[in-house]
C-alpha positions, 0 to 999 in steps of 0.5 A: 494313819489308817486307810479305810474304804469310804463306805466302811468309814461311813458305816463306822461313823454311823455306828459310832454316832449311834453309841455317842462315840468319836470314830476313833473311839469306836475303833478303839473299842472294837480293837479292845473287844477283839483283843479281850475275845482272843485273850490278847489283852496286853499287860499293863504296868502299874504306872502305865497310863493310856497314852497314844501310840504313835509310829 
């Protein structure tokens, strides 16, 4: 679960719609971009596919 200020969520929702993404997809895109920017992208194993992270 991710808790966000309602105004932040609304802004994120509008941004996602502008780019034809879901809110979840937009959050993933933002996180991925920041990980790449800071050279923190996790190494993927050859047999590893994109799986949802649960916790």
